C-alpha positions as CSV (number, residue, x, y, z in Angstrom):
1,M,-6.9,14.4,-4.6
2,Q,-8.6,17.6,-5.8
3,R,-12.4,17.8,-5.8
4,L,-14.2,16.9,-8.9
5,K,-15.5,19.7,-11.1
6,I,-18.7,18.3,-12.7
7,D,-18.6,20.6,-15.7
8,Q,-15.0,19.6,-16.6
9,D,-14.4,16.1,-15.2
10,I,-17.3,14.0,-16.4
11,K,-16.9,12.9,-20.0
12,P,-18.6,10.4,-22.4
13,L,-16.5,7.4,-23.5
14,S,-16.8,8.5,-27.1
15,E,-15.1,11.8,-26.3
16,V,-12.4,10.1,-24.2
17,R,-11.6,7.6,-26.9
18,I,-10.8,10.5,-29.4
19,G,-8.7,12.5,-27.0
20,I,-7.3,10.1,-24.4
21,A,-3.9,11.8,-24.3
22,N,-5.5,15.1,-23.5
23,Y,-7.5,13.5,-20.6
24,I,-4.4,11.9,-19.2
25,K,-2.6,15.2,-19.3
26,Q,-5.7,16.9,-17.6
27,V,-5.7,14.3,-14.9
28,R,-1.9,14.7,-14.3
29,D,-2.1,18.5,-14.3
30,T,-5.2,19.0,-12.2
31,K,-4.9,15.9,-9.9
32,R,-8.6,15.5,-10.4
33,P,-10.2,12.3,-11.7
34,V,-12.1,12.1,-14.9
35,I,-15.4,10.2,-14.7
36,I,-16.1,8.3,-17.9
37,T,-19.7,7.7,-18.8
38,Q,-21.4,5.3,-21.2
39,H,-25.0,5.8,-22.2
40,G,-25.2,8.5,-19.5
41,K,-24.0,6.4,-16.6
42,G,-20.6,6.4,-14.9
43,V,-18.6,3.3,-15.9
44,A,-15.0,4.2,-15.1
45,V,-12.6,6.7,-13.5
46,L,-9.3,7.9,-15.0
47,L,-7.0,8.8,-12.1
48,D,-3.4,10.0,-11.8
49,A,-1.2,7.1,-10.6
50,S,0.3,9.0,-7.7
51,E,-3.2,10.0,-6.6
52,Y,-4.3,6.4,-6.7
53,E,-1.3,5.3,-4.6
54,N,-2.1,8.1,-2.0
55,M,-5.8,6.9,-1.9
56,Q,-4.7,3.3,-1.3
57,E,-2.4,4.4,1.5
58,R,-5.2,6.4,3.2
59,L,-7.5,3.4,2.8
60,E,-5.0,1.1,4.4
61,L,-4.5,3.5,7.3
62,L,-8.3,3.9,7.9
63,T,-8.6,0.1,7.8
64,D,-5.8,-0.3,10.4
65,V,-7.5,2.3,12.6
66,Q,-10.9,0.5,12.2
67,T,-9.2,-2.8,13.1
68,S,-7.5,-1.3,16.2
69,L,-10.8,0.3,17.4
70,G,-12.5,-3.1,17.1
71,Q,-9.7,-4.8,19.0
72,L,-10.0,-2.1,21.8
73,A,-13.7,-2.6,21.9
74,N,-13.1,-6.4,22.4
75,G,-10.7,-5.8,25.3
76,Q,-7.7,-6.7,23.2
77,G,-5.9,-3.4,23.9
78,V,-2.6,-2.9,25.8
79,T,-2.2,-0.2,28.4
80,H,0.1,2.7,27.7
81,E,2.4,1.5,30.5
82,D,2.6,-2.1,29.2
83,A,3.3,-0.9,25.6
84,K,6.0,1.5,26.9
85,N,7.7,-1.3,28.9
86,K,7.6,-3.7,25.9
87,I,9.2,-1.1,23.6
88,L,11.9,-0.1,26.2
89,K,12.8,-3.8,26.6
90,R,13.3,-4.2,22.9
91,V,15.3,-1.1,22.6
92,K,17.7,-2.1,25.4
93,K,18.6,-5.4,23.7
């Protein structure tokens, strides 16, 4: 996802309502989200669907890494040699 450009990517709801098609095109073209405000406060984000999917995948990967680090810290890890032997046994079947 591209970095947000504050002067271009934060829009009031009233403006987005009028030109939603233009903002969807902007999000698609720039790959940057549009922050939608109401009464001067951020209330929603308009985001390209593929960028959203990429963000979800990265979040899942980071969650998996965090889980793995927690397991290692609790002594639930497997040595490299044990992992290698388990994989080789499965491949040979």
